[in-house]
Backbone as CSV, one residue per row, in Angstrom:
resi,resn,N_x,N_y,N_z,CA_x,CA_y,CA_z,C_x,C_y,C_z
1,UNK,55.968,-77.875,-48.170,56.419,-77.863,-49.565,57.948,-77.935,-49.637
2,UNK,58.622,-77.150,-48.785,60.093,-77.123,-48.774,60.633,-78.477,-48.341
3,UNK,59.982,-79.100,-47.348,60.424,-80.409,-46.882,60.290,-81.453,-47.976
4,UNK,59.221,-81.361,-48.763,59.040,-82.297,-49.868,60.150,-82.135,-50.907
5,UNK,60.513,-80.877,-51.157,61.590,-80.626,-52.115,62.929,-81.114,-51.578
6,UNK,63.135,-81.024,-50.258,64.389,-81.481,-49.660,64.623,-82.964,-49.898
7,UNK,63.537,-83.728,-50.018,63.678,-85.166,-50.243,64.346,-85.472,-51.583
8,UNK,64.264,-84.523,-52.512,64.844,-84.736,-53.844,66.262,-84.168,-53.964
9,UNK,66.782,-83.577,-52.894,68.120,-82.980,-52.944,69.214,-83.980,-53.346
10,UNK,69.187,-85.222,-52.835,70.237,-86.167,-53.241,70.276,-86.427,-54.745
11,UNK,69.143,-86.211,-55.421,69.109,-86.466,-56.862,69.888,-85.430,-57.655
12,UNK,70.137,-84.263,-57.043,70.855,-83.206,-57.755,72.255,-83.675,-58.155
13,UNK,72.933,-84.323,-57.217,74.269,-84.828,-57.514,74.256,-85.881,-58.607
14,UNK,73.240,-86.766,-58.563,73.133,-87.818,-59.581,72.904,-87.214,-60.960
15,UNK,71.958,-86.270,-61.028,71.654,-85.614,-62.303,72.871,-84.856,-62.813
16,UNK,73.568,-84.179,-61.904,74.772,-83.436,-62.296,75.856,-84.353,-62.838
17,UNK,76.061,-85.504,-62.176,77.068,-86.461,-62.635,76.726,-86.994,-64.024
18,UNK,75.451,-87.364,-64.221,75.030,-87.889,-65.526,75.142,-86.826,-66.622
19,UNK,74.848,-85.567,-66.256,74.941,-84.484,-67.237,76.389,-84.273,-67.677
20,UNK,77.310,-84.264,-66.705,78.728,-84.093,-67.036,79.228,-85.273,-67.860
21,UNK,78.840,-86.471,-67.453,79.228,-87.686,-68.171,78.724,-87.640,-69.619
22,UNK,77.464,-87.257,-69.797,76.884,-87.170,-71.141,77.595,-86.114,-71.982
23,UNK,77.932,-84.990,-71.359,78.624,-83.921,-72.072,79.997,-84.382,-72.541
24,UNK,80.731,-85.055,-71.650,82.081,-85.523,-71.986,82.043,-86.523,-73.132
25,UNK,81.068,-87.462,-73.075,80.999,-88.479,-74.130,80.465,-87.913,-75.448
26,UNK,79.506,-86.985,-75.369,78.954,-86.417,-76.613,79.970,-85.539,-77.334
27,UNK,80.793,-84.821,-76.577,81.846,-83.991,-77.184,83.109,-84.799,-77.494
28,UNK,83.117,-86.056,-77.045,84.253,-86.956,-77.256,85.559,-86.377,-76.706
29,UNK,85.470,-85.768,-75.520,86.663,-85.279,-74.845,87.509,-86.449,-74.349
30,UNK,86.849,-87.596,-74.194,87.546,-88.840,-73.861,87.194,-89.856,-74.933
31,UNK,88.135,-90.693,-75.280,87.904,-91.715,-76.306,86.643,-92.517,-75.980
32,UNK,85.646,-92.547,-76.877,84.395,-93.282,-76.619,84.606,-94.763,-76.311
33,UNK,85.712,-95.321,-76.815,86.009,-96.728,-76.520,86.316,-96.913,-75.034
34,UNK,86.967,-95.902,-74.453,87.347,-95.977,-73.039,86.222,-95.521,-72.103
35,UNK,85.404,-94.594,-72.549,84.326,-94.080,-71.724,83.027,-94.085,-72.530
36,UNK,82.224,-95.139,-72.412,80.953,-95.188,-73.126,79.958,-94.202,-72.529
37,UNK,78.922,-93.918,-73.252,77.896,-92.980,-72.771,77.084,-93.611,-71.643
38,UNK,76.386,-92.770,-70.851,75.509,-93.311,-69.800,74.457,-94.265,-70.365
39,UNK,73.944,-93.960,-71.561,72.924,-94.816,-72.172,73.475,-96.209,-72.470
40,UNK,74.693,-96.289,-73.002,75.310,-97.581,-73.292,75.572,-98.364,-72.010
41,UNK,76.044,-97.643,-70.998,76.331,-98.291,-69.720,75.052,-98.817,-69.082
42,UNK,73.995,-98.004,-69.113,72.722,-98.430,-68.537,72.158,-99.633,-69.302
43,UNK,72.335,-99.622,-70.615,71.860,-100.747,-71.427,72.586,-102.033,-71.040
44,UNK,73.915,-101.933,-70.848,74.699,-103.095,-70.432,74.308,-103.543,-69.025
45,UNK,74.029,-102.562,-68.160,73.618,-102.866,-66.788,72.287,-103.617,-66.790
46,UNK,71.323,-103.096,-67.549,69.990,-103.701,-67.595,70.055,-105.113,-68.199
47,UNK,70.820,-105.251,-69.266,70.958,-106.554,-69.919,71.622,-107.558,-68.976
48,UNK,72.642,-107.103,-68.251,73.356,-107.992,-67.334,72.530,-108.403,-66.130
49,UNK,71.722,-107.468,-65.611,70.912,-107.759,-64.421,69.643,-108.531,-64.765
50,UNK,69.151,-108.370,-65.990,67.914,-109.029,-66.410,68.217,-110.406,-67.023
51,UNK,68.609,-111.318,-66.148,68.890,-112.679,-66.606,70.282,-112.888,-67.144
52,UNK,71.126,-111.861,-67.081,72.492,-111.984,-67.573,73.466,-112.370,-66.472
53,UNK,74.748,-112.409,-66.837,75.788,-112.826,-65.894,75.954,-111.830,-64.753
54,UNK,75.700,-110.544,-65.028,75.893,-109.521,-64.007,74.969,-109.753,-62.806
55,UNK,73.741,-110.183,-63.069,72.808,-110.455,-61.972,73.311,-111.581,-61.084
56,UNK,73.841,-112.640,-61.687,74.394,-113.761,-60.916,75.612,-113.311,-60.111
57,UNK,76.497,-112.542,-60.751,77.676,-112.027,-60.055,77.276,-111.129,-58.884
58,UNK,76.256,-110.319,-59.087,75.769,-109.426,-58.030,75.311,-110.234,-56.814
59,UNK,74.539,-111.288,-57.062,74.032,-112.133,-55.967,75.186,-112.807,-55.221
60,UNK,76.183,-113.279,-55.944,77.331,-113.925,-55.295,78.100,-112.958,-54.401
61,UNK,78.261,-111.731,-54.867,78.962,-110.735,-54.055,78.136,-110.356,-52.827
62,UNK,76.825,-110.238,-52.993,75.946,-109.966,-51.853,76.073,-111.079,-50.811
63,UNK,76.055,-112.329,-51.279,76.165,-113.480,-50.365,77.477,-113.432,-49.580
64,UNK,78.586,-113.242,-50.294,79.897,-113.241,-49.629,80.029,-112.082,-48.645
65,UNK,79.567,-110.911,-49.052,79.654,-109.734,-48.175,78.776,-109.900,-46.945
66,UNK,77.570,-110.426,-47.132,76.658,-110.643,-46.011,77.227,-111.654,-45.028
67,UNK,77.770,-112.759,-45.536,78.354,-113.779,-44.676,79.544,-113.232,-43.898
68,UNK,80.410,-112.490,-44.578,81.589,-111.925,-43.911,81.184,-110.949,-42.812
69,UNK,80.197,-110.107,-43.094,79.745,-109.123,-42.104,79.063,-109.803,-40.925
70,UNK,78.257,-110.825,-41.200,77.569,-111.550,-40.130,78.571,-112.243,-39.203
71,UNK,79.565,-112.901,-39.797,80.606,-113.558,-38.993,81.355,-112.534,-38.150
72,UNK,81.691,-111.410,-38.778,82.417,-110.356,-38.067,81.601,-109.816,-36.901
73,UNK,80.314,-109.592,-37.116,79.457,-109.043,-36.060,79.323,-110.016,-34.893
74,UNK,79.135,-111.298,-35.194,78.962,-112.317,-34.143,80.217,-112.416,-33.274
75,UNK,81.387,-112.262,-33.884,82.639,-112.351,-33.127,82.990,-111.031,-32.461
76,UNK,82.861,-109.920,-33.193,83.391,-108.638,-32.726,82.532,-107.968,-31.660
77,UNK,81.209,-108.076,-31.746,80.357,-107.366,-30.796,80.538,-107.881,-29.364
78,UNK,80.465,-109.208,-29.114,80.716,-109.674,-27.736,82.128,-109.354,-27.250
79,UNK,83.128,-109.523,-28.124,84.502,-109.213,-27.723,84.672,-107.722,-27.440
80,UNK,84.012,-106.886,-28.250,84.090,-105.441,-28.025,83.481,-105.039,-26.702
81,UNK,82.372,-105.649,-26.348,81.729,-105.367,-25.052,82.639,-105.804,-23.914
82,UNK,83.244,-106.986,-24.069,84.148,-107.499,-23.038,85.364,-106.604,-22.860
83,UNK,85.979,-106.209,-23.978,87.171,-105.367,-23.898,86.830,-103.966,-23.394
84,UNK,85.702,-103.431,-23.860,85.319,-102.089,-23.453,84.928,-101.985,-21.996
85,UNK,84.447,-103.086,-21.420,84.033,-103.058,-20.012,85.218,-103.129,-19.055
86,UNK,86.390,-103.471,-19.584,87.600,-103.522,-18.758,88.696,-102.718,-19.454
87,UNK,88.931,-101.503,-18.968,89.906,-100.635,-19.618,91.305,-101.225,-19.572
88,UNK,91.641,-101.896,-18.483,92.978,-102.489,-18.361,93.170,-103.601,-19.391
89,UNK,92.115,-104.415,-19.593,92.196,-105.477,-20.591,92.342,-104.883,-21.990
90,UNK,91.579,-103.829,-22.270,91.662,-103.190,-23.587,93.052,-102.600,-23.821
91,UNK,93.580,-101.906,-22.810,94.900,-101.290,-22.966,95.973,-102.342,-23.203
92,UNK,95.805,-103.515,-22.596,96.811,-104.568,-22.759,96.798,-105.159,-24.167
93,UNK,95.645,-105.054,-24.849,95.521,-105.603,-26.201,95.441,-104.518,-27.275
94,UNK,95.537,-103.257,-26.868,95.346,-102.148,-27.798,96.340,-102.180,-28.947
95,UNK,97.601,-102.480,-28.643,98.617,-102.494,-29.694,98.294,-103.558,-30.748
96,UNK,97.938,-104.760,-30.286,97.639,-105.864,-31.204,96.447,-105.510,-32.096
97,UNK,95.383,-104.948,-31.483,94.181,-104.581,-32.239,94.507,-103.506,-33.268
98,UNK,95.211,-102.453,-32.839,95.540,-101.363,-33.757,96.515,-101.797,-34.850
99,UNK,97.425,-102.715,-34.482,98.395,-103.204,-35.478,97.690,-103.906,-36.625
100,UNK,96.815,-104.850,-36.298,96.118,-105.596,-37.348,95.063,-104.741,-38.040
101,UNK,94.486,-103.773,-37.299,93.507,-102.880,-37.924,94.182,-101.973,-38.947
102,UNK,95.461,-101.663,-38.714,96.201,-100.785,-39.625,96.858,-101.552,-40.773
103,UNK,96.851,-102.876,-40.677,97.454,-103.692,-41.735,96.462,-103.863,-42.882
104,UNK,96.837,-103.512,-44.104,95.909,-103.703,-45.238,95.465,-105.153,-45.342
105,UNK,94.155,-105.350,-45.460,93.629,-106.715,-45.531,94.177,-107.463,-46.737
106,UNK,94.470,-106.734,-47.816,95.010,-107.389,-49.020,96.357,-108.047,-48.742
107,UNK,97.083,-107.523,-47.748,98.367,-108.125,-47.399,98.190,-109.484,-46.723
108,UNK,96.972,-109.771,-46.266,96.694,-111.036,-45.594,96.215,-112.116,-46.557
109,UNK,96.030,-111.769,-47.831,95.545,-112.752,-48.801,96.405,-114.021,-48.839
110,UNK,97.749,-113.901,-48.934,98.566,-115.127,-49.000,98.366,-116.040,-47.790
111,UNK,98.255,-115.439,-46.597,98.060,-116.245,-45.387,96.742,-117.010,-45.451
112,UNK,95.666,-116.323,-45.842,94.352,-116.975,-45.891,94.278,-117.983,-47.035
113,UNK,95.037,-117.754,-48.107,95.102,-118.739,-49.188,95.763,-120.027,-48.708
114,UNK,96.805,-119.882,-47.888,97.476,-121.062,-47.327,96.537,-121.811,-46.390
115,UNK,95.771,-121.067,-45.597,94.894,-121.686,-44.603,93.648,-122.316,-45.226
116,UNK,93.032,-121.630,-46.192,91.727,-122.070,-46.698,91.726,-122.470,-48.173
117,UNK,92.818,-122.218,-48.889,92.843,-122.552,-50.297,92.059,-121.549,-51.133
118,UNK,91.897,-121.845,-52.408,91.171,-120.963,-53.319,89.688,-121.335,-53.272
119,UNK,88.862,-120.397,-52.867,87.431,-120.656,-52.782,86.725,-119.577,-51.986
120,UNK,85.440,-119.764,-51.781,84.663,-118.782,-51.044,85.157,-118.603,-49.612
121,UNK,85.679,-119.698,-49.006,86.125,-119.615,-47.615,87.202,-118.552,-47.448
122,UNK,88.125,-118.483,-48.399,89.200,-117.491,-48.312,88.654,-116.075,-48.426
123,UNK,87.803,-115.846,-49.414,87.249,-114.496,-49.625,86.442,-114.041,-48.415
124,UNK,85.598,-114.916,-47.914,84.737,-114.559,-46.782,85.551,-114.365,-45.514
125,UNK,86.516,-115.241,-45.285,87.292,-115.167,-44.040,88.180,-113.926,-43.988
126,UNK,88.821,-113.573,-45.104,89.687,-112.385,-45.090,88.854,-111.112,-44.963
127,UNK,87.652,-111.104,-45.578,86.765,-109.949,-45.430,86.237,-109.855,-44.008
128,UNK,85.908,-111.011,-43.415,85.439,-111.026,-42.025,86.541,-110.542,-41.085
129,UNK,87.779,-110.946,-41.373,88.915,-110.516,-40.553,89.038,-108.992,-40.544
130,UNK,88.954,-108.396,-41.725,89.049,-106.941,-41.802,87.892,-106.252,-41.109
131,UNK,86.676,-106.778,-41.273,85.501,-106.164,-40.659,85.491,-106.330,-39.144
132,UNK,85.990,-107.468,-38.659,86.014,-107.721,-37.207,86.744,-106.606,-36.472
133,UNK,87.908,-106.233,-36.973,88.732,-105.248,-36.282,88.059,-103.878,-36.244
134,UNK,87.380,-103.512,-37.333,86.677,-102.223,-37.370,85.509,-102.221,-36.387
135,UNK,84.719,-103.291,-36.401,83.557,-103.372,-35.510,84.007,-103.459,-34.062
136,UNK,85.020,-104.284,-33.803,85.534,-104.464,-32.439,85.969,-103.138,-31.831
137,UNK,86.724,-102.369,-32.588,87.230,-101.086,-32.093,86.079,-100.148,-31.747
138,UNK,85.078,-100.074,-32.618,83.956,-99.165,-32.388,83.096,-99.596,-31.216
139,UNK,82.845,-100.889,-31.069,82.040,-101.379,-29.942,82.754,-101.106,-28.626
140,UNK,84.042,-101.426,-28.569,84.814,-101.190,-27.347,84.837,-99.705,-26.999
141,UNK,85.015,-98.878,-28.011,85.027,-97.425,-27.795,83.674,-96.959,-27.262
142,UNK,82.595,-97.494,-27.816,81.255,-97.116,-27.360,81.002,-97.515,-25.926
143,UNK,81.451,-98.703,-25.538,81.270,-99.166,-24.161,82.094,-98.320,-23.194
144,UNK,83.334,-98.037,-23.571,84.215,-97.260,-22.683,83.718,-95.830,-22.496
145,UNK,82.985,-95.320,-23.477,82.509,-93.944,-23.396,81.030,-93.848,-23.039
146,UNK,80.504,-94.911,-22.415,79.126,-94.868,-21.927,79.011,-93.756,-20.886
147,UNK,77.866,-93.091,-20.864,77.688,-91.950,-19.965,77.842,-92.365,-18.507
148,UNK,78.772,-91.720,-17.828,79.089,-92.081,-16.450,77.897,-91.879,-15.514
149,UNK,77.078,-90.861,-15.798,75.933,-90.595,-14.911,74.953,-91.763,-14.927
150,UNK,74.715,-92.347,-16.095,73.796,-93.476,-16.176,74.393,-94.713,-15.521
151,UNK,75.690,-94.906,-15.664,76.334,-96.039,-15.012,76.249,-95.902,-13.492
152,UNK,76.525,-94.698,-12.993,76.461,-94.465,-11.555,75.038,-94.618,-11.028
153,UNK,74.069,-94.129,-11.792,72.666,-94.245,-11.374,72.258,-95.708,-11.280
154,UNK,72.671,-96.525,-12.232,72.335,-97.951,-12.205,72.982,-98.639,-11.010
155,UNK,74.237,-98.292,-10.717,74.930,-98.908,-9.584,74.314,-98.472,-8.254
156,UNK,73.931,-97.204,-8.156,73.307,-96.695,-6.929,71.979,-97.404,-6.662
157,UNK,71.248,-97.728,-7.745,69.962,-98.407,-7.600,70.113,-99.906,-7.389
158,UNK,71.352,-100.359,-7.248,71.593,-101.755,-6.891,71.666,-102.722,-8.041
159,UNK,71.850,-102.242,-9.257,71.939,-103.135,-10.414,73.225,-103.950,-10.347
160,UNK,73.127,-105.210,-10.693,74.298,-106.079,-10.693,75.246,-105.679,-11.826
161,UNK,76.488,-106.171,-11.743,77.483,-105.856,-12.770,77.030,-106.343,-14.145
162,UNK,76.413,-107.548,-14.171,75.940,-108.103,-15.430,74.817,-107.259,-16.019
163,UNK,73.909,-106.786,-15.149,72.799,-105.978,-15.630,73.283,-104.616,-16.105
164,UNK,74.264,-104.051,-15.407,74.845,-102.773,-15.842,75.475,-102.932,-17.219
165,UNK,76.142,-104.081,-17.409,76.823,-104.330,-18.671,75.835,-104.382,-19.838
166,UNK,74.748,-105.144,-19.662,73.822,-105.355,-20.776,72.732,-104.292,-20.878
167,UNK,72.252,-103.785,-19.737,71.147,-102.818,-19.780,71.608,-101.380,-19.957
168,UNK,72.841,-101.091,-19.566,73.334,-99.715,-19.657,74.447,-99.614,-20.701
169,UNK,75.535,-100.340,-20.461,76.687,-100.226,-21.362,76.347,-100.635,-22.794
170,UNK,75.630,-101.761,-22.929,75.306,-102.240,-24.264,74.435,-101.248,-25.014
171,UNK,73.411,-100.710,-24.343,72.536,-99.732,-24.989,73.281,-98.448,-25.312
172,UNK,74.155,-98.031,-24.410,74.921,-96.819,-24.651,75.896,-96.980,-25.825
173,UNK,76.343,-98.208,-26.048,77.329,-98.448,-27.114,76.679,-98.680,-28.477
174,UNK,75.351,-98.834,-28.534,74.686,-99.164,-29.789,74.947,-98.153,-30.918
175,UNK,74.893,-96.836,-30.656,75.192,-95.895,-31.753,76.575,-96.118,-32.350
176,UNK,77.581,-96.312,-31.489,78.936,-96.544,-31.983,79.052,-97.924,-32.629
177,UNK,78.266,-98.879,-32.130,78.259,-100.212,-32.732,77.766,-100.155,-34.168
178,UNK,76.725,-99.360,-34.419,76.203,-99.244,-35.774,77.178,-98.510,-36.687
179,UNK,77.934,-97.580,-36.127,79.010,-96.944,-36.914,80.010,-98.014,-37.345
180,UNK,80.359,-98.880,-36.407,81.277,-99.968,-36.726,80.715,-100.929,-37.757
181,UNK,79.411,-101.237,-37.648,78.786,-102.147,-38.610,78.760,-101.547,-40.010
182,UNK,78.452,-100.246,-40.100,78.420,-99.603,-41.420,79.812,-99.550,-42.039
183,UNK,80.804,-99.220,-41.217,82.178,-99.218,-41.727,82.643,-100.634,-42.054
184,UNK,82.209,-101.583,-41.210,82.611,-102.970,-41.409,82.057,-103.568,-42.688
185,UNK,80.774,-103.316,-42.970,80.179,-103.881,-44.186,80.780,-103.231,-45.436
186,UNK,81.116,-101.936,-45.351,81.758,-101.267,-46.483,83.140,-101.853,-46.746
187,UNK,83.897,-102.074,-45.667,85.232,-102.655,-45.816,85.145,-104.092,-46.327
188,UNK,84.169,-104.848,-45.814,83.994,-106.235,-46.260,83.701,-106.284,-47.755
189,UNK,82.875,-105.370,-48.237,82.546,-105.328,-49.668,83.794,-105.024,-50.497
190,UNK,84.587,-104.059,-50.050,85.815,-103.705,-50.768,86.740,-104.917,-50.863
191,UNK,86.927,-105.608,-49.736,87.831,-106.765,-49.714,87.294,-107.888,-50.595
192,UNK,85.979,-108.127,-50.535,85.370,-109.183,-51.353,85.575,-108.897,-52.842
193,UNK,85.316,-107.657,-53.256,85.467,-107.306,-54.676,86.915,-107.464,-55.126
194,UNK,87.855,-107.005,-54.297,89.279,-107.153,-54.648,89.651,-108.630,-54.713
195,UNK,89.155,-109.411,-53.741,89.447,-110.849,-53.730,88.870,-111.536,-54.962
196,UNK,87.685,-111.116,-55.388,87.074,-111.699,-56.587,87.877,-111.385,-57.842
197,UNK,88.616,-110.288,-57.802,89.447,-109.928,-58.951,90.693,-110.799,-59.055
198,UNK,91.296,-111.110,-57.905,92.650,-111.661,-57.942,92.821,-113.029,-57.304
199,UNK,91.774,-113.586,-56.657,91.931,-114.900,-56.018,91.110,-115.932,-56.778
200,UNK,91.514,-116.227,-57.996,90.947,-117.306,-58.785,89.440,-117.428,-58.766
201,UNK,88.726,-116.316,-58.803,87.268,-116.365,-58.753,86.689,-116.513,-60.158
202,UNK,85.572,-117.227,-60.236,84.867,-117.407,-61.499,83.552,-116.641,-61.527
203,UNK,83.273,-115.905,-60.478,82.038,-115.138,-60.408,82.218,-113.993,-59.416
204,UNK,81.175,-113.168,-59.280,81.248,-112.007,-58.399,81.503,-110.726,-59.180
205,UNK,81.173,-109.596,-58.575,81.319,-108.314,-59.263,82.777,-107.982,-59.564
206,UNK,83.675,-108.354,-58.665,85.097,-108.121,-58.920,85.572,-108.884,-60.144
207,UNK,85.156,-110.129,-60.244,85.488,-110.938,-61.423,84.881,-110.331,-62.687
208,UNK,83.655,-109.832,-62.572,82.978,-109.230,-63.730,83.718,-107.986,-64.217
209,UNK,84.151,-107.137,-63.281,84.907,-105.931,-63.645,86.226,-106.312,-64.318
210,UNK,86.938,-107.250,-63.712,88.253,-107.640,-64.230,88.139,-108.308,-65.601
211,UNK,87.163,-109.198,-65.755,86.982,-109.895,-67.027,86.589,-108.932,-68.139
212,UNK,85.677,-107.993,-67.840,85.254,-107.008,-68.840,86.416,-106.124,-69.258
213,UNK,87.268,-105.780,-68.293,88.441,-104.949,-68.614,89.420,-105.714,-69.501
214,UNK,89.592,-106.998,-69.223,90.491,-107.825,-70.030,89.967,-107.979,-71.461
215,UNK,88.645,-108.055,-71.610,88.024,-108.209,-72.928,87.766,-106.867,-73.603
216,UNK,88.081,-105.801,-72.892,87.872,-104.432,-73.384,86.392,-104.156,-73.669
217,UNK,85.536,-104.774,-72.844,84.090,-104.541,-72.927,83.751,-103.438,-71.931
218,UNK,83.987,-102.187,-72.332,83.878,-101.075,-71.406,82.458,-100.845,-70.841
219,UNK,81.403,-100.917,-71.645,80.065,-100.742,-71.071,79.775,-101.741,-69.950
220,UNK,80.169,-102.999,-70.187,79.957,-104.025,-69.156,80.806,-103.747,-67.926
221,UNK,82.034,-103.253,-68.122,82.907,-102.947,-66.988,82.304,-101.840,-66.130
222,UNK,81.855,-100.762,-66.782,81.259,-99.660,-66.021,79.943,-100.081,-65.367
223,UNK,79.210,-100.982,-66.021,77.967,-101.491,-65.437,78.256,-102.276,-64.161
224,UNK,79.321,-103.081,-64.174,79.697,-103.853,-62.995,80.177,-102.935,-61.866
225,UNK,80.923,-101.888,-62.234,81.373,-100.914,-61.233,80.168,-100.214,-60.602
226,UNK,79.194,-99.838,-61.450,77.982,-99.187,-60.948,77.207,-100.118,-60.025
227,UNK,77.163,-101.411,-60.366,76.472,-102.387,-59.524,77.151,-102.510,-58.163
228,UNK,78.490,-102.511,-58.149,79.230,-102.584,-56.884,78.978,-101.340,-56.041
229,UNK,78.972,-100.167,-56.688,78.695,-98.928,-55.962,77.289,-98.903,-55.400
230,UNK,76.318,-99.365,-56.191,74.929,-99.408,-55.727,74.775,-100.373,-54.558
231,UNK,75.483,-101.483,-54.619,75.436,-102.454,-53.518,75.998,-101.853,-52.237
232,UNK,77.147,-101.194,-52.334,77.746,-100.566,-51.156,76.837,-99.508,-50.554
233,UNK,76.260,-98.695,-51.418,75.340,-97.644,-50.946,74.111,-98.268,-50.290
234,UNK,73.576,-99.325,-50.903,72.380,-99.968,-50.364,72.619,-100.608,-49.010
235,UNK,73.762,-101.274,-48.834,74.069,-101.907,-47.557,74.254,-100.862,-46.458
236,UNK,74.940,-99.776,-46.789,75.123,-98.696,-45.820,73.784,-98.076,-45.431
237,UNK,72.913,-97.865,-46.428,71.599,-97.296,-46.177,70.744,-98.234,-45.322
238,UNK,70.883,-99.544,-45.524,70.136,-100.525,-44.742,70.489,-100.417,-43.258
239,UNK,71.786,-100.390,-42.947,72.209,-100.277,-41.552,71.808,-98.931,-40.958
240,UNK,71.870,-97.882,-41.769,71.479,-96.559,-41.296,69.983,-96.519,-40.968
241,UNK,69.162,-97.173,-41.797,67.720,-97.224,-41.559,67.400,-97.999,-40.282
242,UNK,68.088,-99.134,-40.090,67.889,-99.927,-38.867,68.302,-99.124,-37.641
243,UNK,69.420,-98.414,-37.764,69.894,-97.591,-36.645,68.876,-96.517,-36.285
244,UNK,68.334,-95.830,-37.268,67.356,-94.776,-37.000,66.064,-95.343,-36.422
245,UNK,65.757,-96.580,-36.793,64.512,-97.203,-36.322,64.635,-97.696,-34.881
246,UNK,65.767,-98.304,-34.541,65.898,-98.948,-33.238,66.822,-98.220,-32.263
247,UNK,67.588,-97.245,-32.751,68.470,-96.491,-31.856,68.111,-95.001,-31.994
248,UNK,66.810,-94.732,-32.031,66.328,-93.361,-32.223,66.638,-92.460,-31.050
249,UNK,67.000,-93.070,-29.915,67.300,-92.297,-28.708,68.763,-91.836,-28.670
250,UNK,69.524,-92.163,-29.716,70.945,-91.816,-29.734,71.155,-90.320,-29.522
251,UNK,72.063,-89.988,-28.579,72.400,-88.584,-28.314,71.452,-87.894,-27.345
252,UNK,70.428,-88.596,-26.861,69.457,-87.970,-25.964,69.771,-88.315,-24.522
């Protein structure tokens, strides 16, 4: 019975947030024009997702975020394994990796605009760039911190260097790899939404938020923000579910 009730614990925060929001709007502690009620926001959300522009914008943002994350994973995971398997190689490139990882991706917008012009290529590439560095760092860290006892056991049993790399190091790095993927997809979404706001976009959740704010359509703006938050939460939950399903041995 207690376990069944525990499943509903996450809803407490949601109910509490909606209750506070409803209280603030009903008492008009904030100008109703600036902060619409939850009911108005939900109505705008439902209208937008049910055949409206918000549904189309949502799909475009999902597409761009998915493409950026996929590109980042394809590039970063093999490179992370390579760098993590050679500490000297990683140390020689550590400054470059940390430098670009610490550089705000938004600062790279002008460079990617020059390279790719205004379009999906720029948004996807700059988001992939930001996600690559996060995933790369986590994969390399996971490989470098693979359990020494398992590595030694594999070598003692005569496993080749290639087999040690893929059968031991790769499996040992999977938990940290999924941490990188979850952080990477979250960062990619943030960059995509910001890019949709400011890089000549005609669609996407970022464009929807910015356009609604310009038109002072507050219910639609909050609906678009809620859609972006739900998307981020859903993508993170997806990777977490896959991790629990296929990396259930983590920490054992």
